[in-house]
C-alpha positions in Angstrom: -5.3 4.8 11.7 -2.7 2.1 11.4 0.4 2.3 9.1 -1.6 2.1 5.9 -4.3 4.6 7.0 -1.7 7.1 8.3 0.4 6.8 5.1 -2.7 7.5 3.0 -4.0 10.3 5.2 -0.6 12.2 5.2 -0.2 11.8 1.4 -3.7 13.0 0.7 -3.1 16.1 3.0 0.1 16.8 1.0 -2.0 16.8 -2.1 -4.4 19.3 -0.6 -7.4 17.1 0.4 -9.3 17.4 3.7 -8.9 14.1 5.6 -10.8 12.6 8.5 -9.5 9.4 10.1 -11.8 7.1 12.1 -10.3 4.8 14.7 -12.0 2.3 16.9 -9.4 2.4 19.7 -8.7 5.4 22.0 -5.3 5.9 20.5 -4.2 6.0 16.9 -1.4 4.0 15.2 -3.0 0.6 14.8 -0.5 -2.3 14.7 2.5 0.0 15.4 0.8 1.2 18.6 -0.7 -2.0 19.9 0.8 -5.0 17.9 4.5 -4.7 18.4 6.1 -5.3 21.9 7.3 -2.2 23.6 10.9 -3.2 23.9 11.0 -3.2 20.0 8.7 -0.3 19.4 7.6 1.9 22.3 4.1 3.4 22.1 5.5 6.9 22.1 7.2 6.2 18.7 4.0 5.1 17.1 2.0 8.0 18.5 4.6 10.5 17.2 3.8 9.5 13.7 0.1 10.0 14.4 0.9 13.5 15.8 2.8 14.3 12.6 -0.4 13.4 10.6 -2.4 15.6 13.0 0.0 18.5 12.5 -0.4 18.0 8.8 -4.1 18.7 9.2 -5.6 15.2 9.5 -8.6 15.1 11.7 -8.9 12.1 14.0 -12.1 10.7 15.4 -11.0 8.2 18.0 -13.0 5.6 20.0 -15.4 5.3 17.1 -16.1 1.9 15.4 -17.3 2.2 11.8 -20.4 0.0 11.4 -21.3 0.3 15.0 -20.8 3.9 16.2 -21.1 5.4 12.8 -22.7 3.6 9.7 -20.5 2.9 6.7 -23.4 4.1 4.5 -23.2 7.5 6.3 -19.5 7.9 5.5 -20.2 7.1 1.9 -22.8 9.9 1.9 -20.7 12.4 3.9 -17.4 12.0 2.1 -16.2 12.1 -1.5 -14.2 8.9 -1.0 -13.6 6.3 1.7 -10.4 4.3 2.2 -10.8 1.1 4.1 -7.6 0.3 6.0 -8.9 -1.6 9.0 -6.0 -4.1 8.8 -5.9 -7.8 9.9 -6.5 -7.6 13.6 -7.4 -11.1 14.5 -5.5 -14.4 14.6 -7.4 -17.3 12.9 -8.8 -20.2 14.8 -6.6 -23.3 15.0 -9.7 -25.5 14.7 -8.6 -28.0 17.3 -10.2 -29.4 20.5 -9.6 -27.4 23.7 -9.1 -24.1 21.8 -11.7 -22.4 24.0 -9.9 -22.9 27.3 -9.2 -19.6 29.1 -5.4 -19.9 28.8 -5.5 -20.2 25.0 -4.8 -16.6 23.9 -4.8 -14.6 20.6 -1.2 -13.3 20.1 -2.3 -9.8 19.0 -4.6 -9.4 22.0 -1.8 -10.6 24.3 0.7 -8.2 22.9 -1.8 -5.3 23.1 -2.2 -6.1 26.8 1.5 -5.7 27.3 1.2 -2.2 25.9 -1.9 -1.0 27.6 -1.8 -2.7 31.1 0.5 -2.8 34.0 3.0 -5.6 33.3 2.8 -6.9 36.9 -1.0 -7.4 36.4 -0.6 -9.7 33.4 -0.8 -13.4 34.3 1.7 -15.6 32.5 2.0 -19.3 32.4 5.0 -21.2 33.8 5.3 -23.1 30.5 4.0 -21.4 27.4 3.6 -22.7 23.8 3.4 -20.2 21.0 1.9 -21.7 17.8 3.4 -20.2 14.7 6.8 -18.8 13.7 6.2 -15.4 12.2 7.3 -12.0 13.6 4.2 -11.8 15.8 5.0 -15.3 17.3 8.5 -14.0 18.1 7.0 -11.0 19.9 4.6 -13.2 21.9 7.3 -15.6 22.8 9.9 -13.0 23.9 7.2 -11.1 25.8 6.2 -14.2 27.6 9.8 -14.9 28.7 10.2 -11.3 29.9 7.0 -11.5 31.9 8.4 -14.5 33.8 7.6 -17.7 32.0 10.1 -20.4 32.9 9.9 -22.1 29.5 8.6 -20.8 26.2 8.4 -23.0 23.1 7.6 -21.9 19.5 5.7 -24.8 17.9 6.0 -24.7 14.1 4.8 -27.3 11.6 7.5 -26.6 9.1 11.3 -26.2 9.4 13.7 -23.3 10.0 14.0 -22.8 6.2 10.3 -22.1 5.9 10.0 -19.9 9.0 8.2 -16.6 8.1 10.0 -14.5 10.8 13.0 -12.6 9.8 16.4 -14.2 10.6 17.3 -11.4 13.1 14.0 -12.1 14.9 15.0 -15.7 15.2 18.3 -14.8 16.8 16.6 -12.3 19.1 14.3 -15.0 20.4 17.1 -17.5 21.0 19.0 -14.8 23.0 15.9 -14.7 25.3 16.0 -18.5 25.7 13.0 -19.3 23.5 12.9 -23.0 22.4 12.0 -23.8 18.7 10.2 -27.0 18.1 10.4 -27.5 14.3 8.2 -29.9 12.3 5.7 -30.0 15.1 1.9 -29.4 14.8 -0.7 -29.0 17.5 -3.4 -31.6 17.6 -5.5 -30.6 20.6 -5.2 -28.5 23.8 -5.5 -30.7 26.9 -7.3 -29.4 30.0 -7.8 -30.3 33.6 -10.6 -28.8 35.6 -11.2 -26.2 32.9 -7.6 -25.0 32.5 -4.8 -25.8 30.1 -2.6 -28.7 31.2 -0.8 -29.6 28.0 -0.6 -29.5 24.2 -0.9 -32.7 22.2 1.3 -32.5 19.1 2.3 -34.6 16.2 5.7 -34.8 14.4 5.7 -33.6 10.8 7.7 -34.2 7.6 7.9 -32.0 4.6 6.2 -33.2 1.4 5.8 -31.8 -2.1 5.5 -28.0 -2.5 2.0 -26.5 -2.0 0.3 -23.8 -4.0 2.5 -21.1 -2.3 5.7 -22.9 -3.3 6.6 -24.0 0.2 6.9 -27.6 1.1 3.7 -29.0 2.5 3.9 -30.5 6.0 2.5 -34.0 6.5 1.9 -35.8 9.8 4.0 -38.8 10.7 1.8 -41.7 11.8 2.3 -42.7 15.4 4.4 -39.7 16.4 1.9 -38.0 18.7 3.3 -36.7 22.0 2.3 -34.2 24.7 4.0 -31.0 25.5 3.5 -30.0 29.2 2.3 -26.4 29.1 -0.2 -24.3 31.0 -0.7 -21.5 28.4 -1.0 -21.5 24.6 -0.7 -18.4 22.4 -2.0 -18.6 18.9 0.2 -16.7 16.3 -0.8 -18.5 13.0 -1.2 -15.5 10.8 -3.7 -12.7 10.8 -7.1 -12.1 9.2 -9.6 -9.3 8.9 -12.9 -8.7 10.5 -15.4 -8.1 7.6 -18.8 -8.2 9.3 -19.0 -4.4 9.3 -18.7 -4.4 5.5 -21.9 -6.4 5.0 -23.8 -3.3 3.7 -21.5 -3.3 0.6 -22.5 -6.8 -0.3 -18.9 -8.0 -0.7 -18.3 -11.7 -0.5 -15.5 -13.0 1.7 -13.8 -16.4 1.5 -10.9 -17.5 3.7 -10.3 -14.0 5.0 -10.1 -12.4 1.6 -12.5 -10.6 -0.7 -14.0 -12.5 -3.6 -13.5 -10.4 -6.8 -15.9 -10.8 -9.7 -13.8 -10.4 -12.9 -16.9 -9.1 -14.7 
């Protein structure tokens, strides 16, 4: 019942179809409800759109995870058509040493906590590193500052010119005192007694354009240094969770479906 699901559900109701929307969480709205910090989009705004869908006749079944609480095969039997709009609700792994330490957080899960828990109950590091420079990274960084972190750094392996976040997001983060560390890539998360004590990084330089047209970052030999932090938040893009689609026999590679041209 995120933005795509609600848009489809409302449109189908306008066309006269009966629509039932399944949602794993206890509230509808998906990314709008749980994935954007409250000082940019309050929960009430996201829920208002879901209420509009309900008033249009969309039936919501909340707290129900497809593939676990109800089988996908059952939906394919009970309904004339099924739209899959489960979104990209997980941040990919960095694939570096120390990633499993308790103070290494998923940005989406961190932002969701700021919208569902009492803010004074959320522990925040004194020095926080946010890996990535997209809009979710900006949200995680500004939220960290407002929760009381003394220093928050966005660590990004490319330069300002390649930053995925919108320009106004960049300005917004700077107003909150967020530090941007360009051409810097994490190598490993350092730990002492089972807790994060630093982030080992390497300086980067931009090489030839990659398949996506953006300059490909390359590590500079001998440029490794340590950033003193006690919390790391991963915001290096988003990927889907496809295990629940196994009954359909769809192949998945690098977070996307493999399409057979035949």
